[in-house]
N, CA, C and O atoms as a Maestro MAE file, in Angstrom:
{
 s_m_m2io_version
 :::
 2.0.0
}

f_m_ct {
 s_m_title
 :::
 protein
 m_atom[328] {
  # First column is atom index #
  i_m_mmod_type
  r_m_x_coord
  r_m_y_coord
  r_m_z_coord
  i_m_residue_number
  s_m_chain_name
  s_m_pdb_residue_name
  s_m_pdb_atom_name
  i_m_atomic_number
  :::
  1 25 -58.192 -95.401 125.865 1 A "UNK " " N  " 7
  2 3 -57.246 -95.382 126.565 1 A "UNK " " CA " 6
  3 2 -56.749 -93.608 127.097 1 A "UNK " " C  " 6
  4 15 -56.608 -92.607 126.394 1 A "UNK " " O  " 8
  5 25 -56.608 -93.763 128.388 2 A "UNK " " N  " 7
  6 3 -56.406 -92.042 129.272 2 A "UNK " " CA " 6
  7 2 -55.841 -91.256 128.672 2 A "UNK " " C  " 6
  8 15 -54.668 -91.615 128.784 2 A "UNK " " O  " 8
  9 25 -55.862 -90.400 128.092 3 A "UNK " " N  " 7
  10 3 -55.131 -89.058 127.526 3 A "UNK " " CA " 6
  11 2 -54.428 -88.746 128.619 3 A "UNK " " C  " 6
  12 15 -55.134 -88.278 129.512 3 A "UNK " " O  " 8
  13 25 -52.448 -88.904 129.055 4 A "UNK " " N  " 7
  14 3 -52.184 -87.847 130.038 4 A "UNK " " CA " 6
  15 2 -51.949 -86.477 129.455 4 A "UNK " " C  " 6
  16 15 -51.605 -86.060 128.349 4 A "UNK " " O  " 8
  17 25 -52.282 -85.900 130.685 5 A "UNK " " N  " 7
  18 3 -51.263 -84.194 130.186 5 A "UNK " " CA " 6
  19 2 -50.639 -84.004 129.385 5 A "UNK " " C  " 6
  20 15 -50.591 -84.795 128.443 5 A "UNK " " O  " 8
  21 25 -50.134 -83.238 129.409 6 A "UNK " " N  " 7
  22 3 -48.758 -82.667 129.062 6 A "UNK " " CA " 6
  23 2 -48.804 -81.678 129.870 6 A "UNK " " C  " 6
  24 15 -49.604 -80.800 130.193 6 A "UNK " " O  " 8
  25 25 -47.337 -82.153 130.233 7 A "UNK " " N  " 7
  26 3 -46.844 -81.434 132.390 7 A "UNK " " CA " 6
  27 2 -44.945 -80.958 131.730 7 A "UNK " " C  " 6
  28 15 -44.154 -81.835 131.384 7 A "UNK " " O  " 8
  29 25 -44.761 -80.141 131.717 8 A "UNK " " N  " 7
  30 3 -43.974 -79.142 131.911 8 A "UNK " " CA " 6
  31 2 -43.608 -80.047 133.569 8 A "UNK " " C  " 6
  32 15 -44.045 -79.583 134.622 8 A "UNK " " O  " 8
  33 25 -42.635 -81.551 133.528 9 A "UNK " " N  " 7
  34 3 -42.123 -81.803 134.634 9 A "UNK " " CA " 6
  35 2 -40.777 -82.329 134.741 9 A "UNK " " C  " 6
  36 15 -40.687 -83.186 133.863 9 A "UNK " " O  " 8
  37 25 -39.204 -82.206 135.660 10 A "UNK " " N  " 7
  38 3 -39.120 -82.706 135.505 10 A "UNK " " CA " 6
  39 2 -38.781 -83.777 136.143 10 A "UNK " " C  " 6
  40 15 -39.035 -83.533 137.323 10 A "UNK " " O  " 8
  41 25 -38.158 -85.311 136.017 11 A "UNK " " N  " 7
  42 3 -38.064 -86.179 137.160 11 A "UNK " " CA " 6
  43 2 -37.320 -85.830 138.174 11 A "UNK " " C  " 6
  44 15 -37.790 -86.105 139.278 11 A "UNK " " O  " 8
  45 25 -36.262 -85.287 138.141 12 A "UNK " " N  " 7
  46 3 -35.631 -85.261 139.183 12 A "UNK " " CA " 6
  47 2 -36.097 -84.491 140.453 12 A "UNK " " C  " 6
  48 15 -35.615 -84.468 141.586 12 A "UNK " " O  " 8
  49 25 -37.288 -83.808 139.865 13 A "UNK " " N  " 7
  50 3 -38.423 -83.023 140.787 13 A "UNK " " CA " 6
  51 2 -39.291 -84.593 141.704 13 A "UNK " " C  " 6
  52 15 -40.207 -84.556 142.525 13 A "UNK " " O  " 8
  53 25 -38.546 -85.821 141.141 14 A "UNK " " N  " 7
  54 3 -39.994 -86.675 141.578 14 A "UNK " " CA " 6
  55 2 -39.155 -88.231 141.818 14 A "UNK " " C  " 6
  56 15 -39.596 -89.022 142.651 14 A "UNK " " O  " 8
  57 25 -38.385 -88.432 141.305 15 A "UNK " " N  " 7
  58 3 -37.348 -89.234 141.912 15 A "UNK " " CA " 6
  59 2 -36.203 -89.353 142.559 15 A "UNK " " C  " 6
  60 15 -35.341 -88.550 142.203 15 A "UNK " " O  " 8
  61 25 -35.889 -90.164 143.470 16 A "UNK " " N  " 7
  62 3 -34.270 -90.152 144.018 16 A "UNK " " CA " 6
  63 2 -33.552 -90.650 144.125 16 A "UNK " " C  " 6
  64 15 -34.352 -91.567 144.314 16 A "UNK " " O  " 8
  65 25 -32.530 -91.153 144.235 17 A "UNK " " N  " 7
  66 3 -31.114 -92.561 144.379 17 A "UNK " " CA " 6
  67 2 -31.003 -91.830 145.634 17 A "UNK " " C  " 6
  68 15 -30.945 -90.611 145.797 17 A "UNK " " O  " 8
  69 25 -30.979 -92.963 146.672 18 A "UNK " " N  " 7
  70 3 -30.352 -93.275 148.332 18 A "UNK " " CA " 6
  71 2 -29.320 -94.159 148.060 18 A "UNK " " C  " 6
  72 15 -29.151 -94.529 146.898 18 A "UNK " " O  " 8
  73 25 -28.593 -94.560 148.966 19 A "UNK " " N  " 7
  74 3 -28.354 -96.240 149.154 19 A "UNK " " CA " 6
  75 2 -28.993 -96.491 150.602 19 A "UNK " " C  " 6
  76 15 -28.761 -97.480 151.297 19 A "UNK " " O  " 8
  77 25 -29.970 -95.262 150.988 20 A "UNK " " N  " 7
  78 3 -29.952 -96.100 152.628 20 A "UNK " " CA " 6
  79 2 -31.596 -96.428 152.313 20 A "UNK " " C  " 6
  80 15 -32.223 -96.827 153.294 20 A "UNK " " O  " 8
  81 25 -32.400 -96.288 150.951 21 A "UNK " " N  " 7
  82 3 -33.878 -96.027 150.810 21 A "UNK " " CA " 6
  83 2 -33.818 -97.781 149.252 21 A "UNK " " C  " 6
  84 15 -33.260 -97.573 148.175 21 A "UNK " " O  " 8
  85 25 -34.256 -98.732 149.459 22 A "UNK " " N  " 7
  86 3 -34.180 -99.709 148.450 22 A "UNK " " CA " 6
  87 2 -33.148 -100.363 148.278 22 A "UNK " " C  " 6
  88 15 -33.234 -101.361 147.562 22 A "UNK " " O  " 8
  89 25 -31.901 -100.023 148.857 23 A "UNK " " N  " 7
  90 3 -30.542 -100.222 148.124 23 A "UNK " " CA " 6
  91 2 -30.038 -99.386 146.489 23 A "UNK " " C  " 6
  92 15 -29.502 -99.685 145.422 23 A "UNK " " O  " 8
  93 25 -30.763 -97.938 147.334 24 A "UNK " " N  " 7
  94 3 -30.479 -97.264 145.981 24 A "UNK " " CA " 6
  95 2 -31.349 -96.910 144.865 24 A "UNK " " C  " 6
  96 15 -31.623 -95.957 144.135 24 A "UNK " " O  " 8
  97 25 -31.620 -98.001 145.057 25 A "UNK " " N  " 7
  98 3 -32.774 -98.214 143.472 25 A "UNK " " CA " 6
  99 2 -33.506 -96.828 143.438 25 A "UNK " " C  " 6
  100 15 -33.762 -96.274 144.507 25 A "UNK " " O  " 8
  101 25 -33.777 -96.372 142.495 26 A "UNK " " N  " 7
  102 3 -34.424 -95.278 142.175 26 A "UNK " " CA " 6
  103 2 -36.176 -95.398 142.909 26 A "UNK " " C  " 6
  104 15 -37.115 -96.178 142.754 26 A "UNK " " O  " 8
  105 25 -35.875 -93.873 143.935 27 A "UNK " " N  " 7
  106 3 -37.782 -94.638 143.813 27 A "UNK " " CA " 6
  107 2 -38.372 -93.056 144.272 27 A "UNK " " C  " 6
  108 15 -37.586 -92.115 144.380 27 A "UNK " " O  " 8
  109 25 -39.349 -92.955 144.436 28 A "UNK " " N  " 7
  110 3 -39.825 -91.590 144.132 28 A "UNK " " CA " 6
  111 2 -40.513 -91.035 145.553 28 A "UNK " " C  " 6
  112 15 -41.350 -91.446 146.356 28 A "UNK " " O  " 8
  113 25 -39.425 -89.526 145.338 29 A "UNK " " N  " 7
  114 3 -39.435 -89.502 147.136 29 A "UNK " " CA " 6
  115 2 -40.529 -89.466 147.763 29 A "UNK " " C  " 6
  116 15 -41.677 -89.274 147.362 29 A "UNK " " O  " 8
  117 25 -40.043 -89.696 148.953 30 A "UNK " " N  " 7
  118 3 -41.559 -90.230 150.050 30 A "UNK " " CA " 6
  119 2 -41.565 -91.524 149.994 30 A "UNK " " C  " 6
  120 15 -41.866 -91.952 151.108 30 A "UNK " " O  " 8
  121 25 -41.420 -92.196 149.399 31 A "UNK " " N  " 7
  122 3 -41.724 -93.424 149.523 31 A "UNK " " CA " 6
  123 2 -40.617 -94.163 148.612 31 A "UNK " " C  " 6
  124 15 -39.622 -93.897 147.938 31 A "UNK " " O  " 8
  125 25 -41.499 -95.381 149.058 32 A "UNK " " N  " 7
  126 3 -40.400 -97.370 149.152 32 A "UNK " " CA " 6
  127 2 -40.674 -97.884 147.862 32 A "UNK " " C  " 6
  128 15 -40.128 -98.928 147.504 32 A "UNK " " O  " 8
  129 25 -42.002 -96.848 146.605 33 A "UNK " " N  " 7
  130 3 -41.876 -97.334 145.494 33 A "UNK " " CA " 6
  131 2 -41.114 -97.426 144.274 33 A "UNK " " C  " 6
  132 15 -41.305 -96.414 143.600 33 A "UNK " " O  " 8
  133 25 -40.523 -98.037 143.863 34 A "UNK " " N  " 7
  134 3 -39.639 -98.323 142.836 34 A "UNK " " CA " 6
  135 2 -39.886 -97.726 141.513 34 A "UNK " " C  " 6
  136 15 -41.047 -97.928 141.158 34 A "UNK " " O  " 8
  137 25 -39.109 -96.985 140.570 35 A "UNK " " N  " 7
  138 3 -39.355 -96.627 139.910 35 A "UNK " " CA " 6
  139 2 -39.624 -97.707 139.195 35 A "UNK " " C  " 6
  140 15 -40.766 -97.771 138.739 35 A "UNK " " O  " 8
  141 25 -38.255 -99.325 138.771 36 A "UNK " " N  " 7
  142 3 -38.613 -100.163 138.371 36 A "UNK " " CA " 6
  143 2 -40.022 -101.160 138.033 36 A "UNK " " C  " 6
  144 15 -40.347 -101.821 137.046 36 A "UNK " " O  " 8
  145 25 -40.599 -100.934 139.235 37 A "UNK " " N  " 7
  146 3 -41.565 -101.220 140.118 37 A "UNK " " CA " 6
  147 2 -42.766 -101.300 139.028 37 A "UNK " " C  " 6
  148 15 -43.189 -102.295 138.438 37 A "UNK " " O  " 8
  149 25 -43.188 -99.936 138.941 38 A "UNK " " N  " 7
  150 3 -44.439 -99.258 138.331 38 A "UNK " " CA " 6
  151 2 -43.770 -98.849 136.425 38 A "UNK " " C  " 6
  152 15 -44.516 -98.459 135.526 38 A "UNK " " O  " 8
  153 25 -42.477 -99.054 136.295 39 A "UNK " " N  " 7
  154 3 -42.348 -99.635 134.738 39 A "UNK " " CA " 6
  155 2 -43.069 -100.501 134.797 39 A "UNK " " C  " 6
  156 15 -44.245 -100.437 134.436 39 A "UNK " " O  " 8
  157 25 -42.144 -102.149 135.577 40 A "UNK " " N  " 7
  158 3 -42.470 -103.459 135.394 40 A "UNK " " CA " 6
  159 2 -44.208 -103.153 134.866 40 A "UNK " " C  " 6
  160 15 -44.430 -103.186 133.655 40 A "UNK " " O  " 8
  161 25 -45.490 -102.834 135.940 41 A "UNK " " N  " 7
  162 3 -46.655 -102.875 136.042 41 A "UNK " " CA " 6
  163 2 -47.345 -102.361 134.330 41 A "UNK " " C  " 6
  164 15 -48.196 -102.917 133.636 41 A "UNK " " O  " 8
  165 25 -46.274 -100.668 134.015 42 A "UNK " " N  " 7
  166 3 -46.888 -100.361 132.712 42 A "UNK " " CA " 6
  167 2 -46.405 -101.277 131.741 42 A "UNK " " C  " 6
  168 15 -46.952 -101.084 130.655 42 A "UNK " " O  " 8
  169 25 -45.320 -102.495 131.731 43 A "UNK " " N  " 7
  170 3 -45.157 -102.821 130.508 43 A "UNK " " CA " 6
  171 2 -45.745 -104.009 130.430 43 A "UNK " " C  " 6
  172 15 -45.729 -104.672 129.393 43 A "UNK " " O  " 8
  173 25 -46.402 -104.444 131.678 44 A "UNK " " N  " 7
  174 3 -47.588 -105.887 131.210 44 A "UNK " " CA " 6
  175 2 -48.953 -105.131 131.229 44 A "UNK " " C  " 6
  176 15 -49.867 -105.879 131.574 44 A "UNK " " O  " 8
  177 25 -49.366 -103.769 130.934 45 A "UNK " " N  " 7
  178 3 -50.486 -103.811 130.897 45 A "UNK " " CA " 6
  179 2 -51.133 -103.154 131.543 45 A "UNK " " C  " 6
  180 15 -52.095 -102.609 131.001 45 A "UNK " " O  " 8
  181 25 -50.895 -102.945 132.870 46 A "UNK " " N  " 7
  182 3 -51.422 -102.629 134.337 46 A "UNK " " CA " 6
  183 2 -51.443 -100.756 133.852 46 A "UNK " " C  " 6
  184 15 -50.439 -100.046 133.911 46 A "UNK " " O  " 8
  185 25 -52.988 -100.219 133.344 47 A "UNK " " N  " 7
  186 3 -53.333 -98.766 133.115 47 A "UNK " " CA " 6
  187 2 -52.907 -98.379 134.569 47 A "UNK " " C  " 6
  188 15 -52.750 -99.078 135.570 47 A "UNK " " O  " 8
  189 25 -52.760 -96.916 134.339 48 A "UNK " " N  " 7
  190 3 -52.595 -96.399 134.592 48 A "UNK " " CA " 6
  191 2 -53.502 -95.577 136.102 48 A "UNK " " C  " 6
  192 15 -52.888 -95.208 137.103 48 A "UNK " " O  " 8
  193 25 -54.994 -95.442 135.931 49 A "UNK " " N  " 7
  194 3 -55.759 -95.133 137.244 49 A "UNK " " CA " 6
  195 2 -55.873 -96.645 137.994 49 A "UNK " " C  " 6
  196 15 -56.129 -96.848 139.181 49 A "UNK " " O  " 8
  197 25 -55.665 -97.419 137.176 50 A "UNK " " N  " 7
  198 3 -55.389 -99.180 137.932 50 A "UNK " " CA " 6
  199 2 -54.456 -98.473 139.456 50 A "UNK " " C  " 6
  200 15 -54.792 -98.219 140.613 50 A "UNK " " O  " 8
  201 25 -53.001 -98.346 138.559 51 A "UNK " " N  " 7
  202 3 -52.197 -98.135 139.256 51 A "UNK " " CA " 6
  203 2 -51.785 -96.768 140.511 51 A "UNK " " C  " 6
  204 15 -50.950 -96.560 141.392 51 A "UNK " " O  " 8
  205 25 -52.914 -96.124 139.922 52 A "UNK " " N  " 7
  206 3 -53.185 -94.843 141.197 52 A "UNK " " CA " 6
  207 2 -54.064 -95.604 142.195 52 A "UNK " " C  " 6
  208 15 -53.729 -95.756 143.369 52 A "UNK " " O  " 8
  209 25 -54.955 -95.973 141.790 53 A "UNK " " N  " 7
  210 3 -55.254 -96.264 142.787 53 A "UNK " " CA " 6
  211 2 -54.714 -97.664 143.875 53 A "UNK " " C  " 6
  212 15 -54.564 -97.805 145.089 53 A "UNK " " O  " 8
  213 25 -54.555 -98.461 142.756 54 A "UNK " " N  " 7
  214 3 -53.681 -99.613 144.401 54 A "UNK " " CA " 6
  215 2 -52.401 -98.475 144.341 54 A "UNK " " C  " 6
  216 15 -52.263 -98.449 143.118 54 A "UNK " " O  " 8
  217 25 -51.586 -97.712 144.757 55 A "UNK " " N  " 7
  218 3 -51.183 -97.068 144.870 55 A "UNK " " CA " 6
  219 2 -51.257 -95.063 145.347 55 A "UNK " " C  " 6
  220 15 -50.323 -94.317 145.052 55 A "UNK " " O  " 8
  221 25 -52.020 -94.766 145.788 56 A "UNK " " N  " 7
  222 3 -52.062 -93.822 146.756 56 A "UNK " " CA " 6
  223 2 -52.303 -92.863 146.434 56 A "UNK " " C  " 6
  224 15 -53.307 -92.187 146.212 56 A "UNK " " O  " 8
  225 25 -50.599 -92.734 146.378 57 A "UNK " " N  " 7
  226 3 -49.167 -91.770 146.723 57 A "UNK " " CA " 6
  227 2 -48.545 -91.714 145.745 57 A "UNK " " C  " 6
  228 15 -47.624 -90.987 145.373 57 A "UNK " " O  " 8
  229 25 -49.171 -92.664 145.236 58 A "UNK " " N  " 7
  230 3 -48.811 -92.311 143.420 58 A "UNK " " CA " 6
  231 2 -49.292 -91.319 142.490 58 A "UNK " " C  " 6
  232 15 -50.471 -91.087 142.758 58 A "UNK " " O  " 8
  233 25 -48.861 -90.590 141.451 59 A "UNK " " N  " 7
  234 3 -50.019 -89.649 140.762 59 A "UNK " " CA " 6
  235 2 -49.357 -89.403 139.266 59 A "UNK " " C  " 6
  236 15 -48.145 -89.467 139.063 59 A "UNK " " O  " 8
  237 25 -50.274 -89.132 138.327 60 A "UNK " " N  " 7
  238 3 -50.189 -89.411 136.736 60 A "UNK " " CA " 6
  239 2 -48.483 -88.527 137.005 60 A "UNK " " C  " 6
  240 15 -47.676 -89.055 136.240 60 A "UNK " " O  " 8
  241 25 -48.111 -87.902 137.471 61 A "UNK " " N  " 7
  242 3 -47.171 -87.066 137.133 61 A "UNK " " CA " 6
  243 2 -45.448 -87.871 137.470 61 A "UNK " " C  " 6
  244 15 -44.471 -87.783 136.726 61 A "UNK " " O  " 8
  245 25 -45.529 -88.644 138.846 62 A "UNK " " N  " 7
  246 3 -45.312 -89.607 138.974 62 A "UNK " " CA " 6
  247 2 -44.675 -90.567 137.665 62 A "UNK " " C  " 6
  248 15 -43.601 -90.418 137.084 62 A "UNK " " O  " 8
  249 25 -45.725 -91.576 137.438 63 A "UNK " " N  " 7
  250 3 -45.548 -92.364 136.018 63 A "UNK " " CA " 6
  251 2 -44.946 -91.553 135.108 63 A "UNK " " C  " 6
  252 15 -43.918 -92.012 134.611 63 A "UNK " " O  " 8
  253 25 -45.415 -90.115 134.629 64 A "UNK " " N  " 7
  254 3 -44.488 -89.144 133.659 64 A "UNK " " CA " 6
  255 2 -43.148 -89.133 134.142 64 A "UNK " " C  " 6
  256 15 -42.199 -89.187 133.360 64 A "UNK " " O  " 8
  257 25 -42.987 -89.057 135.546 65 A "UNK " " N  " 7
  258 3 -41.340 -88.553 135.830 65 A "UNK " " CA " 6
  259 2 -40.878 -90.157 135.242 65 A "UNK " " C  " 6
  260 15 -40.093 -90.214 134.295 65 A "UNK " " O  " 8
  261 25 -41.329 -91.222 135.763 66 A "UNK " " N  " 7
  262 3 -40.910 -93.016 136.375 66 A "UNK " " CA " 6
  263 2 -40.429 -93.050 134.178 66 A "UNK " " C  " 6
  264 15 -39.385 -93.631 133.882 66 A "UNK " " O  " 8
  265 25 -41.278 -92.417 133.013 67 A "UNK " " N  " 7
  266 3 -40.929 -92.499 131.553 67 A "UNK " " CA " 6
  267 2 -39.706 -91.989 131.317 67 A "UNK " " C  " 6
  268 15 -38.804 -92.689 130.858 67 A "UNK " " O  " 8
  269 25 -39.526 -90.451 131.669 68 A "UNK " " N  " 7
  270 3 -38.811 -89.609 131.874 68 A "UNK " " CA " 6
  271 2 -36.832 -90.308 131.653 68 A "UNK " " C  " 6
  272 15 -35.738 -90.370 131.091 68 A "UNK " " O  " 8
  273 25 -37.569 -90.567 132.441 69 A "UNK " " N  " 7
  274 3 -36.321 -91.326 133.876 69 A "UNK " " CA " 6
  275 2 -35.157 -92.763 132.919 69 A "UNK " " C  " 6
  276 15 -33.954 -92.955 132.744 69 A "UNK " " O  " 8
  277 25 -36.557 -93.494 132.522 70 A "UNK " " N  " 7
  278 3 -36.238 -94.691 131.667 70 A "UNK " " CA " 6
  279 2 -35.069 -93.610 130.314 70 A "UNK " " C  " 6
  280 15 -33.911 -93.405 129.948 70 A "UNK " " O  " 8
  281 25 -36.187 -93.332 130.132 71 A "UNK " " N  " 7
  282 3 -36.081 -92.237 128.934 71 A "UNK " " CA " 6
  283 2 -34.083 -91.621 128.353 71 A "UNK " " C  " 6
  284 15 -33.457 -91.680 127.295 71 A "UNK " " O  " 8
  285 25 -33.782 -91.104 129.740 72 A "UNK " " N  " 7
  286 3 -32.644 -90.809 129.321 72 A "UNK " " CA " 6
  287 2 -31.013 -91.818 130.158 72 A "UNK " " C  " 6
  288 15 -29.809 -91.948 129.934 72 A "UNK " " O  " 8
  289 25 -32.078 -92.305 131.185 73 A "UNK " " N  " 7
  290 3 -31.017 -93.861 131.057 73 A "UNK " " CA " 6
  291 2 -30.770 -94.252 129.905 73 A "UNK " " C  " 6
  292 15 -29.684 -94.106 129.344 73 A "UNK " " O  " 8
  293 25 -31.436 -94.615 129.585 74 A "UNK " " N  " 7
  294 3 -31.799 -95.401 128.340 74 A "UNK " " CA " 6
  295 2 -30.628 -94.744 127.356 74 A "UNK " " C  " 6
  296 15 -29.683 -95.423 126.952 74 A "UNK " " O  " 8
  297 25 -30.908 -92.544 126.829 75 A "UNK " " N  " 7
  298 3 -30.304 -92.342 126.233 75 A "UNK " " CA " 6
  299 2 -28.854 -91.891 126.629 75 A "UNK " " C  " 6
  300 15 -28.355 -91.102 125.826 75 A "UNK " " O  " 8
  301 25 -27.931 -92.301 127.912 76 A "UNK " " N  " 7
  302 3 -26.792 -92.583 128.333 76 A "UNK " " CA " 6
  303 2 -25.891 -93.642 128.236 76 A "UNK " " C  " 6
  304 15 -24.711 -93.485 127.924 76 A "UNK " " O  " 8
  305 25 -26.346 -94.587 128.461 77 A "UNK " " N  " 7
  306 3 -26.183 -96.199 127.586 77 A "UNK " " CA " 6
  307 2 -24.871 -95.760 126.452 77 A "UNK " " C  " 6
  308 15 -24.923 -94.956 125.521 77 A "UNK " " O  " 8
  309 25 -23.998 -96.400 126.805 78 A "UNK " " N  " 7
  310 3 -23.187 -96.752 126.226 78 A "UNK " " CA " 6
  311 2 -22.702 -97.851 125.132 78 A "UNK " " C  " 6
  312 15 -21.873 -98.687 125.491 78 A "UNK " " O  " 8
  313 25 -23.290 -97.867 123.572 79 A "UNK " " N  " 7
  314 3 -22.760 -98.994 123.348 79 A "UNK " " CA " 6
  315 2 -21.588 -99.693 122.831 79 A "UNK " " C  " 6
  316 15 -20.780 -98.896 122.352 79 A "UNK " " O  " 8
  317 25 -21.273 -100.742 122.775 80 A "UNK " " N  " 7
  318 3 -19.908 -101.349 122.451 80 A "UNK " " CA " 6
  319 2 -19.873 -101.412 121.409 80 A "UNK " " C  " 6
  320 15 -20.945 -101.890 121.039 80 A "UNK " " O  " 8
  321 25 -19.216 -101.198 120.555 81 A "UNK " " N  " 7
  322 3 -19.597 -101.454 118.736 81 A "UNK " " CA " 6
  323 2 -19.235 -103.409 119.247 81 A "UNK " " C  " 6
  324 15 -18.498 -103.829 120.139 81 A "UNK " " O  " 8
  325 25 -20.302 -104.368 118.022 82 A "UNK " " N  " 7
  326 3 -19.724 -105.633 117.896 82 A "UNK " " CA " 6
  327 2 -18.766 -105.836 117.720 82 A "UNK " " C  " 6
  328 15 -18.388 -107.004 117.632 82 A "UNK " " O  " 8
  :::
 }
 m_bond[327] {
  # First column is bond index #
  i_m_from
  i_m_to
  i_m_order
  :::
  1 1 2 1
  2 2 3 1
  3 3 4 2
  4 3 5 1
  5 5 6 1
  6 6 7 1
  7 7 8 2
  8 7 9 1
  9 9 10 1
  10 10 11 1
  11 11 12 2
  12 11 13 1
  13 13 14 1
  14 14 15 1
  15 15 16 2
  16 15 17 1
  17 17 18 1
  18 18 19 1
  19 19 20 2
  20 19 21 1
  21 21 22 1
  22 22 23 1
  23 23 24 2
  24 23 25 1
  25 25 26 1
  26 26 27 1
  27 27 28 2
  28 27 29 1
  29 29 30 1
  30 30 31 1
  31 31 32 2
  32 31 33 1
  33 33 34 1
  34 34 35 1
  35 35 36 2
  36 35 37 1
  37 37 38 1
  38 38 39 1
  39 39 40 2
  40 39 41 1
  41 41 42 1
  42 42 43 1
  43 43 44 2
  44 43 45 1
  45 45 46 1
  46 46 47 1
  47 47 48 2
  48 47 49 1
  49 49 50 1
  50 50 51 1
  51 51 52 2
  52 51 53 1
  53 53 54 1
  54 54 55 1
  55 55 56 2
  56 55 57 1
  57 57 58 1
  58 58 59 1
  59 59 60 2
  60 59 61 1
  61 61 62 1
  62 62 63 1
  63 63 64 2
  64 63 65 1
  65 65 66 1
  66 66 67 1
  67 67 68 2
  68 67 69 1
  69 69 70 1
  70 70 71 1
  71 71 72 2
  72 71 73 1
  73 73 74 1
  74 74 75 1
  75 75 76 2
  76 75 77 1
  77 77 78 1
  78 78 79 1
  79 79 80 2
  80 79 81 1
  81 81 82 1
  82 82 83 1
  83 83 84 2
  84 83 85 1
  85 85 86 1
  86 86 87 1
  87 87 88 2
  88 87 89 1
  89 89 90 1
  90 90 91 1
  91 91 92 2
  92 91 93 1
  93 93 94 1
  94 94 95 1
  95 95 96 2
  96 95 97 1
  97 97 98 1
  98 98 99 1
  99 99 100 2
  100 99 101 1
  101 101 102 1
  102 102 103 1
  103 103 104 2
  104 103 105 1
  105 105 106 1
  106 106 107 1
  107 107 108 2
  108 107 109 1
  109 109 110 1
  110 110 111 1
  111 111 112 2
  112 111 113 1
  113 113 114 1
  114 114 115 1
  115 115 116 2
  116 115 117 1
  117 117 118 1
  118 118 119 1
  119 119 120 2
  120 119 121 1
  121 121 122 1
  122 122 123 1
  123 123 124 2
  124 123 125 1
  125 125 126 1
  126 126 127 1
  127 127 128 2
  128 127 129 1
  129 129 130 1
  130 130 131 1
  131 131 132 2
  132 131 133 1
  133 133 134 1
  134 134 135 1
  135 135 136 2
  136 135 137 1
  137 137 138 1
  138 138 139 1
  139 139 140 2
  140 139 141 1
  141 141 142 1
  142 142 143 1
  143 143 144 2
  144 143 145 1
  145 145 146 1
  146 146 147 1
  147 147 148 2
  148 147 149 1
  149 149 150 1
  150 150 151 1
  151 151 152 2
  152 151 153 1
  153 153 154 1
  154 154 155 1
  155 155 156 2
  156 155 157 1
  157 157 158 1
  158 158 159 1
  159 159 160 2
  160 159 161 1
  161 161 162 1
  162 162 163 1
  163 163 164 2
  164 163 165 1
  165 165 166 1
  166 166 167 1
  167 167 168 2
  168 167 169 1
  169 169 170 1
  170 170 171 1
  171 171 172 2
  172 171 173 1
  173 173 174 1
  174 174 175 1
  175 175 176 2
  176 175 177 1
  177 177 178 1
  178 178 179 1
  179 179 180 2
  180 179 181 1
  181 181 182 1
  182 182 183 1
  183 183 184 2
  184 183 185 1
  185 185 186 1
  186 186 187 1
  187 187 188 2
  188 187 189 1
  189 189 190 1
  190 190 191 1
  191 191 192 2
  192 191 193 1
  193 193 194 1
  194 194 195 1
  195 195 196 2
  196 195 197 1
  197 197 198 1
  198 198 199 1
  199 199 200 2
  200 199 201 1
  201 201 202 1
  202 202 203 1
  203 203 204 2
  204 203 205 1
  205 205 206 1
  206 206 207 1
  207 207 208 2
  208 207 209 1
  209 209 210 1
  210 210 211 1
  211 211 212 2
  212 211 213 1
  213 213 214 1
  214 214 215 1
  215 215 216 2
  216 215 217 1
  217 217 218 1
  218 218 219 1
  219 219 220 2
  220 219 221 1
  221 221 222 1
  222 222 223 1
  223 223 224 2
  224 223 225 1
  225 225 226 1
  226 226 227 1
  227 227 228 2
  228 227 229 1
  229 229 230 1
  230 230 231 1
  231 231 232 2
  232 231 233 1
  233 233 234 1
  234 234 235 1
  235 235 236 2
  236 235 237 1
  237 237 238 1
  238 238 239 1
  239 239 240 2
  240 239 241 1
  241 241 242 1
  242 242 243 1
  243 243 244 2
  244 243 245 1
  245 245 246 1
  246 246 247 1
  247 247 248 2
  248 247 249 1
  249 249 250 1
  250 250 251 1
  251 251 252 2
  252 251 253 1
  253 253 254 1
  254 254 255 1
  255 255 256 2
  256 255 257 1
  257 257 258 1
  258 258 259 1
  259 259 260 2
  260 259 261 1
  261 261 262 1
  262 262 263 1
  263 263 264 2
  264 263 265 1
  265 265 266 1
  266 266 267 1
  267 267 268 2
  268 267 269 1
  269 269 270 1
  270 270 271 1
  271 271 272 2
  272 271 273 1
  273 273 274 1
  274 274 275 1
  275 275 276 2
  276 275 277 1
  277 277 278 1
  278 278 279 1
  279 279 280 2
  280 279 281 1
  281 281 282 1
  282 282 283 1
  283 283 284 2
  284 283 285 1
  285 285 286 1
  286 286 287 1
  287 287 288 2
  288 287 289 1
  289 289 290 1
  290 290 291 1
  291 291 292 2
  292 291 293 1
  293 293 294 1
  294 294 295 1
  295 295 296 2
  296 295 297 1
  297 297 298 1
  298 298 299 1
  299 299 300 2
  300 299 301 1
  301 301 302 1
  302 302 303 1
  303 303 304 2
  304 303 305 1
  305 305 306 1
  306 306 307 1
  307 307 308 2
  308 307 309 1
  309 309 310 1
  310 310 311 1
  311 311 312 2
  312 311 313 1
  313 313 314 1
  314 314 315 1
  315 315 316 2
  316 315 317 1
  317 317 318 1
  318 318 319 1
  319 319 320 2
  320 319 321 1
  321 321 322 1
  322 322 323 1
  323 323 324 2
  324 323 325 1
  325 325 326 1
  326 326 327 1
  327 327 328 2
  :::
 }
}
């Protein structure tokens, strides 16, 4: 399995939410490629090198930013007691 480089990146530098782009879904800056799509691809086992080949504007930093973004969104969710 490919080792991801340790990077000091901020997802905010790579991801934007703009109502005029893809109905406001989070996308990688300068693209219409959604964070959700890349996370879905990763969840089905698509290797990162394959994603980088399929989407030439995508970088390893974008993938790391997507994972950081997902972790933050999950961390912000308020769970109501049952």
